[in-house]
VOGU-3710 file (C-alpha; in Angstrom, 3 decimals, decimal comma):
1> xxxxxxxxxx> -16,372/22,459/55,943  -18,504/19,443/56,820  -19,487/17,034/54,050  -22,718/15,999/55,889  -25,931/16,919/54,024  -28,525/18,985/55,835  -32,098/17,683/56,150  -33,259/20,295/53,634  -30,672/19,120/51,069  -31,703/15,521/51,582
11> xxxxxxxxxx> -35,359/16,461/51,092  -34,643/18,244/47,808  -32,541/15,355/46,511  -35,362/12,944/47,282  -37,907/15,181/45,569  -35,781/15,474/42,454  -35,322/11,726/42,291  -39,047/11,120/42,547  -39,751/13,743/39,901  -37,349/11,988/37,544
21> xxxxxxxxxx> -39,069/8,654/38,101  -42,441/10,217/37,463  -41,281/11,786/34,209  -39,891/8,452/33,093  -43,259/6,841/33,794  -44,912/9,512/31,648  -42,604/8,740/28,725  -43,334/5,028/29,052  -47,035/5,702/29,184  -46,692/7,418/25,829
31> xxxxxxxxxx> -46,512/4,076/24,049  -49,404/2,455/26,041  -52,682/2,366/24,047  -54,726/1,705/27,226  -55,736/4,478/29,653  -53,385/4,927/32,523  -55,343/4,152/35,722  -54,675/5,613/39,104  -53,537/2,229/40,279  -51,004/1,959/37,470
41> xxxxxxxxxx> -48,123/0,867/39,642  -49,880/-1,194/42,302  -52,452/-3,112/40,256  -50,100/-4,027/37,437  -47,510/-5,150/39,896  -49,929/-7,347/41,812  -51,271/-8,832/38,597  -47,818/-10,055/37,520  -46,286/-10,716/40,897  -45,853/-14,396/40,099
51> xxxxxxxxxx> -44,222/-13,848/36,703  -40,461/-13,371/36,661  -40,359/-12,013/33,122  -41,933/-8,589/33,815  -39,615/-8,094/36,737  -36,616/-8,824/34,506  -37,921/-6,413/31,888  -38,422/-3,844/34,588  -34,785/-4,050/35,521  -33,869/-3,218/31,936
61> xxxxxxxxxx> -35,880/-0,021/32,093  -34,989/1,310/35,531  -31,654/-0,262/36,266  -30,680/0,521/39,833  -33,644/2,771/40,635  -34,741/2,718/44,282  -38,316/1,702/45,306  -40,869/4,492/45,342  -41,889/5,533/48,891  -45,540/5,437/49,968
71> xxxxxxxxxx> -46,339/9,106/49,469  -47,290/11,523/46,746  -44,587/12,555/44,267  -43,864/16,170/45,159  -45,238/17,139/48,558  -45,010/20,820/47,874  -47,089/20,901/44,664  -50,884/21,054/44,453  -52,723/17,848/43,765  -56,048/17,170/42,117
81> xxxxxxxxxx> -58,472/14,578/43,385  -61,463/12,977/41,726  -61,992/10,288/39,164  -61,306/12,478/36,175  -57,925/13,475/37,396  -56,812/10,114/38,650  -57,878/8,079/35,625  -56,433/10,207/32,816  -52,804/9,857/31,855  -50,616/12,868/31,333
91> xxxxxxxxxx> -51,505/14,637/28,140  -49,167/13,811/25,266  -48,840/16,187/22,352  -46,845/15,805/19,142  -43,782/17,962/18,703  -44,042/19,102/15,114  -40,565/20,498/15,033  -38,912/17,149/15,635  -41,477/14,762/14,238  -41,714/12,872/17,560
101> xxxxxxxxxx> -44,028/12,810/20,547  -43,140/14,686/23,679  -44,743/14,525/27,105  -45,716/17,794/28,739  -43,330/19,052/31,337  -43,879/17,739/34,809  -43,212/21,116/36,311  -45,878/23,819/36,595  -48,862/21,520/35,830  -51,648/20,114/37,986
111> xxxxxxxxxx> -50,876/16,454/37,709  -53,081/13,836/39,345  -50,582/11,020/39,060  -49,683/9,668/42,494  -47,649/6,747/43,670  -49,517/3,941/45,349  -48,016/1,473/47,803  -45,836/-1,042/45,984  -44,501/-3,274/48,720  -41,092/-1,840/47,978
121> xxxxxxxxxx> -40,995/-3,362/44,518  -39,935/-1,520/41,416  -42,998/-0,632/39,346  -43,450/-2,460/36,034  -43,292/-0,294/32,943  -46,220/-0,154/30,580  -46,367/-2,720/27,761  -44,744/-1,188/24,736  -44,599/-4,263/22,547  -47,161/-2,918/20,136
131> xxxxxxxxxx> -45,641/0,456/19,598  -41,932/-0,212/20,290  -39,311/2,410/20,989  -38,857/5,147/18,451  -35,893/4,506/16,116  -33,178/7,114/15,929  -33,482/8,848/12,565  -30,555/8,546/10,157  -28,497/11,712/10,066  -28,139/12,992/6,508
141> xxxxxxxxxx> -25,621/15,556/5,321  -26,632/18,170/2,775  -24,392/20,658/1,067  -23,977/22,622/-2,113  -21,372/23,542/-4,691  -20,825/27,250/-5,267  -18,366/29,219/-7,444  -15,063/30,016/-5,761  -12,999/31,648/-8,507  -13,247/31,769/-12,253
151> xxxxxxxxxx> -11,817/28,267/-12,622  -12,630/26,741/-9,235  -15,620/25,876/-7,075  -16,011/25,144/-3,395  -18,229/22,804/-1,402  -20,210/24,185/1,521  -21,137/21,202/3,649  -20,937/19,974/7,222  -18,426/17,433/8,464  -18,675/13,868/7,154
161> xxxxxxxxxx> -15,697/11,509/7,448  -16,274/9,620/4,195  -16,882/12,835/2,277  -13,629/14,309/3,590  -11,816/11,179/2,395  -13,303/11,776/-1,072  -12,141/15,396/-0,986  -8,594/14,305/-0,185  -8,563/12,001/-3,224  -9,431/14,771/-5,705
171> xxxxxxxxxx> -6,186/15,860/-7,428  -6,982/19,599/-7,494  -8,123/19,794/-3,879  -7,316/22,806/-1,727  -8,367/23,430/1,865  -8,865/26,948/3,184  -8,181/26,916/6,950  -9,799/30,336/7,368  -13,211/29,430/5,936  -12,716/25,734/6,726
181> xxxxxxxxxx> -13,964/24,807/3,267  -12,593/22,756/0,382  -12,311/24,071/-3,170  -11,501/22,252/-6,400  -10,819/22,808/-10,062  -13,835/22,783/-12,367  -12,270/19,989/-14,398  -12,769/17,647/-11,427  -16,360/18,687/-10,718  -17,854/15,595/-12,319
191> xxxxxxxxxx> -15,406/13,290/-10,541  -16,240/14,767/-7,146  -20,001/14,558/-7,713  -19,730/10,916/-8,774  -17,722/10,039/-5,670  -20,068/11,947/-3,366  -23,160/10,382/-4,920  -21,895/6,951/-3,881  -21,879/7,913/-0,175  -25,148/7,073/1,602
201> xxxxxxxxxx> -27,090/9,974/3,152  -24,877/12,630/1,538  -26,462/15,069/-0,893  -24,658/17,868/-2,719  -26,583/20,472/-4,678  -25,199/20,884/-8,169  -23,173/23,896/-9,184  -25,241/26,629/-10,781  -25,319/26,146/-14,520  -24,303/22,472/-14,322
211> xxxxxxxxxx> -27,592/21,014/-13,116  -28,110/19,239/-16,433  -24,747/17,469/-16,350  -25,223/13,717/-16,322  -23,303/12,281/-13,403  -22,429/8,883/-14,800  -19,640/6,730/-13,447  -16,536/5,465/-15,109  -15,859/1,785/-15,701  -15,252/1,262/-11,981
221> xxxxxxxxxx> -18,487/2,963/-10,836  -22,182/2,266/-11,552  -24,088/4,264/-14,124  -26,689/4,999/-11,509  -24,993/6,209/-8,335  -28,301/5,931/-6,485  -28,197/2,148/-6,920  -24,800/2,010/-5,221  -26,006/4,267/-2,425  -29,024/2,006/-1,887
231> xxxxxxxxxx> -26,774/-1,040/-1,817  -24,513/0,548/0,779  -27,517/1,515/2,879  -28,677/-2,092/2,774  -25,321/-3,191/4,179  -25,561/-0,938/7,216  -26,774/-2,088/10,621  -26,229/-5,763/9,888  -25,196/-6,691/13,430  -27,800/-8,662/15,388
241> xxxxxxxxxx> -26,644/-9,387/18,958  -29,323/-12,048/19,490  -28,683/-13,936/16,237  -28,322/-17,698/16,555  -26,691/-18,252/13,138  -23,902/-16,031/11,815  -22,203/-15,901/8,440  -20,459/-13,583/6,006  -20,251/-12,770/2,317  -16,891/-12,896/0,535
251> xxxxxxxxxx> -15,830/-12,230/-3,032  -14,458/-15,307/-4,836  -14,191/-13,928/-8,395  -14,916/-10,762/-10,344  -18,514/-11,849/-10,819  -19,406/-14,119/-7,909  -19,668/-13,986/-4,130  -19,786/-16,787/-1,602  -21,812/-17,039/1,614  -20,154/-18,880/4,493
261> xxxxxxxxxx> -22,886/-19,724/7,027  -24,147/-22,566/9,165  -27,342/-24,470/8,505  -30,676/-22,691/8,795  -33,787/-23,901/6,989  -35,026/-20,427/6,062  -31,603/-19,426/4,751  -31,389/-22,502/2,523  -34,853/-21,710/1,223  -33,743/-18,201/0,241
271> xxxxxxxxxx> -30,588/-19,537/-1,402  -32,613/-21,880/-3,599  -34,740/-18,987/-4,827  -31,765/-17,072/-6,276  -31,432/-17,482/-10,072  -27,612/-17,703/-10,027  -27,322/-20,144/-7,107  -24,504/-22,682/-7,109  -23,612/-25,175/-4,387  -20,033/-26,457/-4,074
281> xxxxxxxxxx> -20,007/-30,026/-2,767  -16,366/-29,784/-1,667  -16,548/-26,575/0,343  -20,269/-26,957/1,132  -20,849/-23,315/0,439  -23,305/-21,434/-1,762  -22,213/-18,845/-4,306  -24,157/-16,317/-6,394  -23,615/-13,696/-9,073  -22,987/-10,187/-7,796
291> xxxxxxxxxx> -26,113/-8,962/-9,563  -28,175/-11,057/-7,102  -26,387/-9,633/-4,059  -28,957/-6,936/-3,274  -31,955/-9,290/-3,364  -30,082/-11,928/-1,387  -29,002/-9,570/1,377  -32,451/-7,987/1,669  -34,077/-11,392/2,105  -31,523/-12,559/4,677
301> xxxxxxxxxx> -31,869/-9,369/6,721  -35,542/-10,198/7,320  -34,595/-13,310/9,296  -34,116/-12,091/12,859  -32,163/-15,170/13,962  -29,544/-14,827/11,183  -26,678/-12,324/11,021  -24,815/-11,900/7,722  -21,677/-9,779/7,419  -21,952/-8,000/4,051
311> xxxxxxxxxx> -19,228/-7,203/1,531  -17,112/-4,205/2,607  -17,721/-0,755/1,208  -14,469/-0,825/-0,786  -15,618/-3,913/-2,698  -18,966/-2,303/-3,476  -17,174/0,719/-4,907  -14,560/-1,166/-6,906  -17,002/-3,674/-8,440  -20,018/-1,359/-8,600
321> xxxxxxxxxx> -20,804/-2,083/-12,239  -20,839/-5,823/-11,497  -23,781/-5,447/-9,142  -25,912/-4,266/-12,048  -24,795/-6,874/-14,563  -22,057/-9,380/-13,799  -19,226/-10,013/-16,270  -16,527/-12,579/-15,675  -13,932/-10,710/-17,762  -12,564/-7,282/-16,938
331> xxxxxxxxxx> -13,138/-4,444/-19,359  -10,341/-3,879/-21,839  -7,837/-1,196/-20,908  -7,801/1,583/-23,542  -4,526/2,294/-25,280  -2,803/5,458/-24,118  -1,556/8,097/-26,534  2,230/8,095/-26,113  3,010/10,318/-29,078  4,474/12,986/-26,780
341> xxxxxxxxxx> 6,884/10,512/-25,130  10,397/10,033/-26,494  10,390/7,454/-29,273  13,585/5,970/-27,843  11,507/4,779/-24,912  8,225/3,835/-26,579  9,917/1,677/-29,239  11,748/-0,286/-26,544  8,642/-1,291/-24,598  7,644/-4,940/-24,694
351> xxxxxxxxxx> 3,915/-5,697/-25,137  3,309/-6,380/-21,460  5,171/-3,181/-20,552  2,991/-1,227/-22,987  -0,057/-2,686/-21,233  1,350/-1,577/-17,882  1,565/2,014/-19,118  -1,994/1,824/-20,482  -3,230/0,466/-17,160  -1,580/3,321/-15,271
361> xxxxxxxxxx> -3,166/5,930/-17,538  -6,582/4,281/-17,144  -6,145/4,589/-13,367  -5,304/8,306/-13,731  -1,641/7,797/-12,926  -2,194/6,276/-9,492  -1,255/2,623/-9,170  0,865/-0,004/-7,467  3,037/-1,668/-10,128  3,922/-4,998/-8,529
371> xxxxxxxxxx> 5,487/-6,843/-11,456  7,859/-9,652/-10,674  11,521/-8,725/-10,405  13,263/-8,320/-13,726  10,186/-7,315/-15,739  11,208/-3,700/-16,242  9,271/-1,737/-13,639  11,783/1,106/-13,974  11,188/1,518/-17,709  7,418/1,443/-17,244
381> xxxxxxxxxx> 7,579/4,009/-14,451  9,695/6,360/-16,564  7,203/6,067/-19,430  4,255/6,737/-17,105  5,999/9,767/-15,678  6,836/11,004/-19,190  3,151/10,758/-20,143  2,373/13,269/-17,371  5,400/15,428/-18,117  3,344/18,634/-18,120
391> xxxxxxxxxx> 2,697/18,060/-14,409  6,367/17,768/-13,423  8,572/18,387/-11,324  9,052/14,695/-10,739  10,284/13,135/-7,502  11,724/9,623/-7,297  12,251/8,066/-3,862  14,449/4,990/-4,008  16,954/2,953/-1,983  20,257/4,777/-1,775
401> xxxxxxxxxx> 22,161/2,104/-3,672  20,255/2,705/-6,927  19,954/6,508/-6,965  22,511/6,889/-9,729  21,077/3,921/-11,599  17,814/5,859/-11,883  19,716/8,899/-13,131  21,431/6,775/-15,790  18,061/5,306/-16,797  16,571/8,752/-17,357
411> xxxxxxxxxx> 19,563/9,852/-19,412  19,228/6,751/-21,534  15,456/6,491/-22,019  14,505/10,194/-22,004  17,198/12,011/-23,972  14,887/15,028/-24,182  15,581/15,671/-20,483  18,855/17,568/-20,191  21,425/15,975/-17,913  21,681/19,144/-15,814
421> xxxxxxxxxx> 17,932/18,930/-15,052  18,409/15,622/-13,222  19,083/16,264/-9,541  20,433/13,431/-7,370  20,251/14,305/-3,675  23,461/13,094/-2,033  23,388/14,950/1,290  20,642/16,081/3,619  21,531/19,720/2,947  20,998/19,364/-0,807
431> xxxxxxxxxx> 17,919/20,905/-2,370  15,098/18,554/-3,254  13,644/20,802/-5,946  16,675/22,019/-7,894  15,938/19,783/-10,906  13,094/18,793/-13,168  13,749/15,189/-12,176  14,724/14,809/-8,509  16,046/11,563/-7,041  16,385/11,031/-3,290
441> xxxxxxxxxx> 16,853/8,039/-1,026  14,432/6,978/1,681  17,001/7,759/4,361  17,560/11,323/3,150  13,889/12,072/2,498  13,241/12,950/6,126  16,344/15,137/6,316  15,814/17,435/3,343  14,192/20,839/3,599  10,470/20,655/4,372
451> xxxxxxxxxx> 9,678/23,572/2,045  8,631/21,112/-0,644  5,348/20,562/1,210  4,195/24,073/0,336  4,789/23,400/-3,375  4,142/19,671/-3,846  5,463/17,489/-6,638  2,995/16,711/-9,389  4,316/13,218/-10,118  5,867/10,889/-7,548
461> xxxxxxxxxx> 7,566/7,505/-8,031  8,265/5,337/-4,984  10,724/2,585/-5,874  10,604/-0,475/-3,597  7,469/0,897/-1,975  7,351/-1,961/0,533  9,852/0,138/2,481  6,721/2,000/3,652  5,094/-1,060/5,191  5,337/0,301/8,748
471> xxxxxxxxxx> 3,478/3,575/9,187  5,428/4,315/12,379  8,849/4,507/10,703  10,528/7,815/9,939  10,716/7,077/6,213  6,956/6,447/6,061  6,130/9,585/8,035  8,283/11,618/5,668  6,776/10,071/2,534  3,051/10,135/3,339
481> xxxxxxxxxx> 2,643/13,952/3,138  4,266/13,900/-0,300  2,048/11,037/-1,428  -1,099/12,798/-0,273  -0,150/15,990/-2,093  0,958/14,417/-5,397  -1,515/14,195/-8,253  0,125/11,111/-9,787  1,567/8,356/-7,609  3,397/5,319/-8,998
491> xxxxxxxxxx> 4,488/2,726/-6,441  6,974/0,065/-7,559  7,588/-3,163/-5,693  8,138/-6,774/-6,675  7,089/-7,784/-3,145  4,472/-5,294/-1,846  3,932/-7,388/1,284  6,808/-9,351/2,732  4,873/-11,500/5,212  1,342/-10,291/6,074
501> xxxxxxxxxx> -1,524/-8,249/4,542  -1,167/-5,468/7,133  1,982/-4,344/5,298  -0,128/-3,377/2,281  -2,228/-0,775/4,058  0,101/2,225/3,756  0,551/1,564/0,042  -3,215/1,315/-0,463  -3,640/4,514/1,527  -1,085/6,260/-0,690
511> xxxxxxxxxx> -2,780/5,312/-3,959  -6,510/5,152/-3,059  -7,216/6,826/0,290  -10,985/6,337/-0,031  -10,861/2,544/-0,096  -10,074/2,137/3,601  -9,880/5,479/5,435  -9,476/3,594/8,726  -6,879/0,895/9,265  -9,122/-1,061/11,620
521> xxxxxxxxxx> -11,679/-1,638/8,860  -8,922/-3,079/6,681  -7,440/-5,109/9,541  -10,751/-6,557/10,640  -11,516/-7,773/7,133  -8,146/-8,943/5,809  -5,811/-9,271/8,819  -7,975/-11,548/10,984  -7,923/-8,892/13,698  -8,196/-10,179/17,251
531> xxxxxxxxxx> -8,775/-8,112/20,364  -6,344/-9,104/23,079  -6,025/-7,754/26,631  -3,355/-5,266/25,532  -5,007/-4,224/22,252  -5,744/-5,400/18,720  -3,575/-7,931/16,903  -3,408/-7,442/13,114  -0,666/-9,947/12,338  -2,984/-12,550/10,811
541> xxxxxxxxxx> -4,610/-12,904/7,405  -8,133/-13,534/6,157  -10,233/-13,235/2,979  -7,078/-13,134/0,849  -8,840/-14,021/-2,419  -11,145/-11,065/-1,983  -8,204/-8,782/-1,175  -6,348/-9,894/-4,307  -9,399/-9,219/-6,493  -9,961/-5,841/-4,863
551> xxxxxxxxxx> -6,368/-4,721/-5,392  -6,290/-5,876/-9,010  -9,547/-4,132/-9,802  -8,749/-0,812/-8,173  -5,018/-0,092/-8,022  -2,565/-2,989/-8,496  -1,013/-4,537/-11,588  1,124/-7,628/-11,097  2,598/-9,973/-13,716  4,838/-12,938/-12,954
561> xxxxxxxxxx> 7,742/-13,998/-15,132  5,962/-17,230/-15,947  3,063/-15,245/-17,428  5,169/-13,149/-19,818  8,098/-15,511/-20,354  7,393/-15,750/-24,077  8,042/-12,007/-24,410  11,283/-12,033/-22,446  14,821/-12,732/-23,639  16,605/-15,683/-22,054
571> xxxxxxxxxx> 18,905/-13,350/-20,125  18,471/-9,776/-19,070  21,685/-7,974/-18,252  21,793/-4,765/-16,323  24,737/-2,521/-15,586  24,419/-1,050/-12,086  26,559/1,962/-11,454  27,808/2,126/-7,869  29,305/5,184/-6,246  32,751/5,655/-4,769
581> xxxxxxxxxx> 31,861/8,085/-2,013  34,531/9,179/0,404  37,580/9,045/-1,879  40,409/10,782/-0,079  43,464/12,524/-1,500  45,734/9,483/-1,262  43,201/7,345/-3,061  43,020/9,936/-5,808  46,803/9,822/-6,103  46,695/6,069/-6,555
591> xxxxxxxxxx> 44,009/6,423/-9,188  46,116/9,028/-10,962  49,081/6,673/-11,183  46,847/3,826/-12,277  45,257/5,981/-14,967  48,664/6,997/-16,319  49,822/3,402/-16,596  46,551/2,413/-18,209  46,805/5,269/-20,691  50,340/4,189/-21,596
601> xxxxxxxxxx> 49,218/0,607/-22,110  51,239/-0,723/-19,169  48,306/-2,085/-17,247  48,131/-4,886/-14,767  44,709/-6,565/-14,609  44,838/-7,494/-10,942  45,740/-3,925/-10,018  42,845/-2,602/-12,053  40,443/-4,922/-10,306  41,787/-3,953/-6,896
611> xxxxxxxxxx> 41,554/-0,277/-7,756  37,910/-0,509/-8,759  36,529/-2,774/-6,104  38,279/-1,556/-2,945  36,831/1,927/-3,400  33,225/0,749/-3,486  33,110/-2,022/-0,899  30,425/-0,268/1,139  28,304/0,243/-1,987  28,629/-3,437/-2,873
621> xxxxxxxxxx> 27,493/-4,523/0,572  24,635/-2,049/0,517  23,432/-3,264/-2,869  23,398/-6,888/-1,725  21,508/-5,841/1,416  18,915/-4,095/-0,752  18,457/-7,260/-2,800  17,749/-9,167/0,397  15,314/-6,537/1,630  13,534/-6,536/-1,730
631> xxxxxxxxxx> 12,566/-10,156/-1,219  15,106/-11,982/-3,370  15,105/-15,396/-1,718  17,939/-16,985/-3,721  20,641/-15,389/-5,839  24,331/-15,741/-6,724  27,084/-13,242/-5,958  30,341/-13,600/-7,895  33,575/-11,905/-6,800  37,227/-12,421/-7,603
641> xxxxxxxxxx> 39,365/-11,288/-4,676  39,419/-12,923/-1,272  39,063/-9,590/0,517  35,824/-8,916/-1,345  34,482/-12,388/-0,592  35,416/-11,965/3,078  33,737/-8,572/3,295  30,482/-9,856/1,792  30,607/-12,957/4,014  30,874/-10,749/7,074
651> xxxxxxxxxx> 27,911/-8,661/5,930  25,736/-11,748/5,405  26,782/-13,196/8,757  26,024/-9,955/10,595  22,529/-9,883/9,052  21,892/-13,529/9,911  21,425/-14,517/6,258  21,780/-18,142/5,254  24,506/-18,502/2,600  27,019/-20,867/1,045
661> xxxxxxxxxx> 30,547/-19,978/-0,079  32,602/-21,722/-2,748  36,087/-20,441/-3,516  39,519/-21,891/-4,216  39,869/-23,239/-0,688  36,625/-25,246/-0,784  37,339/-29,010/-1,083  35,916/-30,665/-4,179  33,972/-33,164/-2,062  32,055/-30,384/-0,333
671> xxxxxxxxxx> 31,087/-28,421/-3,440  28,255/-30,729/-4,478  26,875/-30,800/-0,933  26,856/-27,013/-0,807  25,115/-26,820/-4,182  22,412/-29,274/-3,059  21,934/-27,309/0,123  21,394/-24,157/-1,922  19,125/-25,879/-4,456  16,735/-27,595/-2,067
681> xxxxxxxxxx> 16,509/-25,314/0,948  13,153/-23,598/1,413  14,742/-20,648/3,184  16,380/-17,572/1,729  19,935/-18,343/0,691  22,803/-16,552/-1,043  25,544/-18,348/-2,984  28,822/-16,456/-2,615  31,110/-17,722/-5,354  34,583/-17,096/-6,702
691> xxxxxxxxxx> 34,579/-16,180/-10,398  37,582/-18,372/-11,200  36,844/-21,278/-8,838  33,081/-21,653/-9,371  32,440/-20,641/-12,967  31,939/-24,177/-14,250  30,681/-27,590/-13,200  27,980/-26,250/-10,827  24,193/-26,223/-11,243  22,382/-23,535/-9,257
701> xxxxxxxxxx> 19,227/-22,907/-11,301  17,109/-22,561/-8,141  18,072/-18,882/-8,406  17,224/-16,500/-11,238  19,532/-13,595/-10,347  23,304/-13,336/-10,695  25,209/-10,363/-9,248  28,805/-9,708/-10,304  30,417/-7,693/-7,531  33,661/-7,564/-9,540
711> xxxxxxxxxx> 34,599/-7,657/-13,193  36,993/-10,154/-14,741  39,237/-9,571/-17,712  38,091/-12,724/-19,553  34,505/-12,412/-20,919  34,287/-16,162/-21,506  34,618/-16,722/-17,767  31,782/-14,228/-17,142  29,469/-16,050/-19,545  30,305/-19,396/-17,959
721> xxxxxxxxxx> 29,514/-17,934/-14,536  26,152/-16,665/-15,828  25,288/-20,150/-17,026  25,476/-21,586/-13,497  21,888/-20,336/-13,318  20,900/-20,213/-16,984  20,857/-23,922/-17,794  18,507/-26,896/-18,169  15,851/-26,795/-15,476  15,613/-22,995/-15,370
731> xxxxxxxxxx> 11,999/-21,924/-15,953  12,442/-18,175/-15,496  14,221/-15,386/-17,272  17,627/-14,864/-15,673  18,662/-11,414/-14,452  22,366/-10,562/-14,612  23,540/-7,507/-12,665  27,050/-6,146/-13,259  28,165/-3,696/-10,588  30,469/-1,096/-12,114
741> xxxxxxxxxx> 32,285/1,721/-10,333  32,594/4,736/-12,603  35,801/6,734/-12,415  37,870/3,651/-11,639  39,698/1,013/-13,660  36,309/-0,506/-14,508  36,022/2,148/-17,197  39,026/0,570/-18,960  38,138/-3,006/-18,172  34,807/-2,856/-20,026
751> xxxxxxxxxx> 36,314/-1,813/-23,377  39,039/-4,425/-22,970  36,425/-7,146/-22,482  34,583/-5,794/-25,511  37,703/-5,985/-27,683  38,333/-9,581/-26,688  34,724/-10,516/-27,463  34,952/-8,857/-30,884  38,020/-10,903/-31,783  36,356/-14,158/-30,767
761> xxxxxxxxxx> 33,093/-13,327/-32,537  34,889/-12,461/-35,780  36,284/-15,987/-35,996  32,981/-17,518/-34,852  34,332/-18,846/-31,587  32,103/-17,041/-29,140  28,605/-15,631/-28,662  27,136/-13,966/-25,634  24,435/-16,565/-25,176  26,237/-19,682/-26,343
771> xxxxxxxxxx> 25,980/-22,637/-23,951  28,820/-24,598/-22,539  26,989/-27,854/-23,304  25,658/-28,966/-26,684  22,493/-30,577/-25,313  21,333/-27,238/-24,009  21,341/-25,634/-27,464  17,569/-25,741/-27,893  16,993/-24,075/-24,565  19,808/-21,576/-25,079
781> xxxxxxxxxx> 19,147/-20,903/-28,751  19,899/-17,393/-29,902  16,998/-15,107/-29,167  16,580/-12,201/-31,612  15,684/-9,974/-28,665  18,761/-11,017/-26,702  21,576/-8,501/-26,840  25,086/-9,763/-27,083  27,442/-9,010/-24,267  29,460/-6,905/-26,723
791> xxxxxxxxxx> 26,433/-4,779/-27,577  25,698/-4,289/-23,919  29,234/-3,191/-23,149  29,326/-0,926/-26,195  26,054/0,809/-25,304  27,022/1,268/-21,690  30,293/3,029/-22,397  30,108/4,550/-25,842  28,062/7,428/-24,448  30,610/8,159/-21,774
801> xxxxxxxxxx> 33,553/8,958/-24,161  35,998/7,692/-21,570  39,058/7,948/-23,807  42,617/8,320/-22,667  42,810/12,083/-23,109  39,787/12,642/-20,888  41,175/10,348/-18,217  44,612/11,975/-18,285  42,993/15,378/-17,966  41,149/14,136/-14,903
811> xxxxxxxxxx> 44,427/12,768/-13,548  46,041/16,177/-13,769  43,110/17,782/-11,950  43,301/15,187/-9,207  46,998/15,667/-8,724  46,564/19,425/-8,406  44,021/19,065/-5,611  45,137/15,901/-3,865  46,133/17,746/-0,673  42,988/19,888/-0,261
821> xxxxxxxxxx> 40,910/19,317/2,902  40,899/15,532/2,664  41,525/13,087/5,467  43,016/9,679/4,652  40,905/6,628/5,474  42,682/4,050/7,591  41,038/1,094/5,902  42,443/1,960/2,496  46,047/2,977/2,899  48,827/3,252/5,415
831> xxxxxxxxxx> 50,753/6,377/6,314  52,120/8,504/3,491  55,569/7,345/2,366  58,576/9,618/2,224  59,242/8,862/-1,428  57,129/8,137/-4,451  55,958/4,546/-4,739  54,707/2,526/-7,655  51,085/1,650/-8,165  51,796/-1,932/-7,013
841> xxxxx> 52,655/-0,619/-3,544  49,253/0,978/-3,156  47,236/-2,101/-4,038  49,379/-4,962/-2,828  47,505/-7,332/-0,545
//
């Protein structure tokens, strides 16, 4: 088939093109107040032939249109001659249905408009400066609330992105894919209407029978939602492509905003008219109270040569009450009723921890608790979860190394929860919903059964929530559906963002999805987004003061140790239970022999230490790795055996972590150099120390965390090792973490240490917090809140009833099953001997 057009096809194409040009001329003539003469194209063109401006304007209207030939528009349609026909423009009638003017159709009418010779120049459009082009009307969305069931209502409304984001933030939401409508519980009717009223151009008709309900906002929303809607409308369409001067508004405090803009006389004049104006001579910027923001922005928008970027929508929502009347201090957080929570827990809360629980309740159980490390985020989270106990089951997602630590914490602080109702997920095949309290690691979260999505958890705790910083990771993809479905979400992290603001977005999305439904809006405002040839770069940072204020007002609570130091004890000790996964039959046999000798009193300390630590080497390394990932820049790790020190050294080297090591082989001349390197480096650094070789004579107070990877039989040595950090020059509370392997010789070593401490304390020769130097006594004075090391040991093990009879019973069970479906691990033991060997043979180096 030939692709050449026939003459008839060419003729029709030309006619259609000319008809289109004629119709465009009719539309342009619509805005011309003068009569359209028959020489519209030729006379106007000749009149302005010498002016380049009309020709340039003409190009904007017609683009690449071809010149009009010297003949009538359609040759096959009748034409009317005479003055009346040639001098009158096409009749224009209003279209009542659309509220705009519409030209009559070109087809089927006796039109007298003809094209005159134009010397092959594009005709100039009529002057429309007086009338201007019609603005596109703002699209508004209207809907209504109707009954759904006896206790629920549904919203019948068209699609609106911001409104859908509000729907997803309502706790009782439910989407019906059949009707494609959302329904909610009646108890959240007022909340939904308040949120929807704050969205510009969205109107929802009240539910029948609730028309008289006053839709007033909470402390974070304005009393008059219409004022917020008007303010948001004022912030729309602020871009002005032809603006000569550009600036932006940023929040600098809870009550004031700052305008960063170049010099413009009219702008300065407006600034001086504002009642709350203030000029900073250092920054050379003007600031104003938030209550003047509306008047200021309205006045600046009237200057065509000035473009001002307004405050983002999230700031308007979070500080809505401030735009009516500015207050420098935040409203007091009401005290929560914790009468239903176990008294064991509520009596143990420090004042700042009590405030953290109150803050969470005031935010309806959705917050990011970003307290500094060592301030008891775990205790606060357990109390918050207990407050919403009626909404359980509870899910806790945590690093794998502290799963059992969370289980121990629940058994200790919530004795009303039976131990068999606490479910720790150990394998991917384990059920995630078999307990009232369910604990799972980030790694296993994506491997467990997906049936939990159909029946979501009511309360969700995400420990170390900065693990979700990358939305593309498997752990984040597995967690986000749970976070969206949960009614209460508590995120815990001492370092929510490790390096850049972009890492905060997923956590903000989990707690308050309506703040920034789109990541680009967040990135453009706070990540200094730049468009590069290959895409957008969000690795920067900008407007950080505003971001901090926004987070604190809407979802985040963060306290540093320096702020609550007066409420803290000098030292905070924590017993961390580590697992001994993968114990094979031969290992169990060795433990059986060790337990028998321990029960008979014939124990060897070095063997006990070997027995406990060699079985949990992987857990020790994993725990130290978690500390590094959690943002601990400097901390001490004490161990006793060379094999343990070597194993940790290898782990740090493989991860590229900067560290120092001091053990018995370190020359005395190098010790001080290593200590100074640790003290004054600005990089992350770990001090790997031998308990016996580095427990005295060293000052390492640049750190505030001490981790004991192994126990030692002498408690005085442990206290001396703690005081490498807790000494003159330390300005923070010191955290002491003892890693203990249950089911090993550690269970006997703790009581032995306790007995030795009791003997020393009875004769007044030892205290848990006594200093090794007299001049430090004022700094290390006995704190009434500080627990003695004896009390800590007693509390940790008295509940376990690990007496000799229980251990010997376990030994018998182990011996009966030592040959059942277990494969020896090469790294622990050699081949099975032909005759029975003593315990020393199993643990000899």
